[in-house]
C-alpha positions in Angstrom: -11.0 28.3 -8.7 -7.7 27.7 -10.0 -5.6 24.7 -9.3 -1.9 24.6 -9.5 -0.6 22.3 -11.5 2.2 21.5 -9.5 0.0 21.4 -5.9 -2.2 18.5 -8.0 0.8 16.4 -9.2 2.2 16.2 -5.6 -0.8 15.1 -4.1 -1.7 12.5 -6.6 1.9 10.9 -6.1 1.2 11.4 -2.4 -2.0 9.5 -3.2 -0.6 7.1 -5.2 2.5 6.5 -3.0 0.1 5.9 0.3 -1.8 3.4 -2.0 1.5 1.6 -2.8 2.1 1.4 0.6 -1.3 -0.1 2.1 -1.3 -2.9 -0.5 2.4 -3.8 0.6 1.9 -4.1 3.8 -1.9 -5.6 2.7 0.6 -8.3 0.9 2.9 -8.7 3.1 0.5 -9.6 6.1 -1.2 -12.0 3.9 1.8 -14.1 2.7 3.2 -14.0 6.6 -0.1 -15.3 8.1 0.2 -17.8 5.3 3.3 -19.2 6.4 2.2 -19.3 10.0 -0.6 -21.3 8.9 2.0 -23.7 6.8 4.0 -23.9 9.8 1.8 -24.4 12.5 -0.2 -27.6 10.2 0.9 -31.0 11.7 
């Protein structure tokens, strides 16, 4: 079973990119939730 090095590299890059997007979305969601809670506090 031979795997193309370029293909492997591209798949690895896509994996890293989607992971970064997920992390970014999670951080944005968390910070926005925190700011909402801060604004709701009396």
